BAMIPA-734285 format. One record per atom (N, C-alpha, C): x, y, z; residue in one letter. Coordinates in steps of 0.05 Angstrom, whole numbers, plus 5000, padded with zeros to 4 digits. Each point is the difference from the previous one (the first is absolute). Layout:
BEGIN
XYZA ...
! end
This chain:
BEGIN
825536128595X 503149945002X 499649795025X 500849864996X 502349935018X 501949925012X 499250135032X 502250085019X 501849705008X 502349995001X 501249775018X 500250025024X 501049795015X 498850015033X 502550245000X 501050035025X 501750115012X 502149785016X 502550085003X 502149775012X 501550195021X 500449895013X 499450085034X 503949865011X 502250124995X 501949945015X 499849895033X 501649805003X 500649855025X 500750265027X 501050184985X 501150225023X 496750085004X 498950104981X 496950234997X 498749835023X 498849764988X 499049755027X 500650015023X 504150045002X 499949995034X 499050235005X 500950225001X 499350285007X 497349935014X 497949904976X 498050055004X 499149815025X 500849784994X 498849805028X 501950195028X 502050064997X 501050065017X 498850295015X 499550214989X 496950225008X 498149745005X 498849914989X 497849805018X 499350005021X 503049835003X 501149885024X 500150225020X 500650234996X 500950185020X 496550195007X 498449924994X 496250075002X 500350305008X 500950164987X 500250265000X 497650064988X 499449914976X 497550114985X 498849784995X 497849974997X 497649834987X 501449954979X 498549774988X 501049794977X 499550134976X 497050175011X 499550134978X 501250254989X 501450075020X 501050264994X 502049954990X 502449715008X 502249924994X 499249944963X 498149914993X 499149954970X 500050264990X 499050295016X 499950084980X 502250284997X 501949935018X 502650174998X 501749834982X 498949764997X 503049784984X 498150024968X 497450005002X 498449974975X 499649714990X 499949895010X 497849645015X 498850005007X 498949754995X 496649925016X 502449855023X 497350045021X 500050015027X 500449635012X 499049904986X 500749774997X 502649864993X 500950084978X 503249974999X 501750055011X 499350265022X 502150075029X 499649775009X 497749985007X 500549635025X 500549774983X 499549984978X 501849704995X 503050064994X 501250274997X 502549934999X 501250095034X 498350095024X 501049995032X 500549714998X 497549814985X 499049815011X 503349794991X 500850064980X 502549854993X 501750115008X 500650195011X 502150075011X 500449885025X 498049955016X 499649925022X 500949715000X 498649964983X 500949574998X 502350014982X 502150204989X 503049914991X 501250085020X 498650195029X 503150145007X 502049695014X 498849835009X 501849775018X 502550064975X 499449864975X 502350004982X 502250225011X 498950295014X 502950104989X 501949975022X 498649855029X 502449935024X 500149725004X 499649844975X 499749724999X 502649835009X 501449875006X 501049824990X 503349874985X 497750064975X 502349994983X 500650194992X 502250064979X 500950264992X 498550034978X 499850254996X 498650084977X 500749854974X 502650044989X 500949894974X 502349835014X 500549724986X 502749905010X 500849994971X 503049985001X 501049874973X 499649805002X 499449934973X 500049724984X 502649885011X 499849705014X 502249875008X 501049844956X 501750125005X 502349884981X 501149745009X 500049754985X 500649784999X 503049974981X 502550075024X 503150084989X 501249744991X 499249805009X 500749744997X 499349994962X 497449975002X 499449994962X 500250264977X 500450175012X 501950214990X 502949834995X 501750005014X 502549864996X 500649834982X 496949825003X 499649834982X 500350064970X 498750275006X 499949944973X 501950164973X 501450155028X 502050224990X 502149754991X 500449785021X 500949884989X 500449774971X 497349964992X 498449914982X 500950194970X 499550155009X 500250244976X 503350034992X 501649925023X 503350074995X 501049674982X 498249895010X 501249754978X 498550034968X 498050035002X 498350094967X 502650174989X 500950185009X 501650274990X 502949914996X 500549865016X 502649884989X 499949784978X 497249875015X 500249744967X 499650064975X 499750354994X 498950114981X 501950114986X 501750145021X 502550144988X 502149744992X 500449885005X 501749625001X 498150004969X 498049904991X 498749994979X 501550184983X 499350294994X 499650144979X 504350054995X 501049885024X 503149974991X 501249804985X 497249775000X 501749834988X 498249884964X 497750285004X 499250004972X 502350284987X 501950125011X 501750204988X 498650325002X 497350005010X 498550235002X 500950225021X 
! end
């Protein structure tokens, strides 16, 4: 029977990477403790270090999408004109 691949959460990967950075245990000891391959511990540690500068970058983490207010007001105006036109047309038609 084929065994499916295990999937690890980002939180778990970060925890393993931080433990590897502490260097209190060897990679093989960490791998045994977390039941993963030592190469995987090294890979997650390397990826953690490569992306660490994003945590302290000058750019905001998530910036709200800038909304074009003028465009939205223009669309609202257009919809109101269309709505008024349709109301007048229905009144003339007697509906």
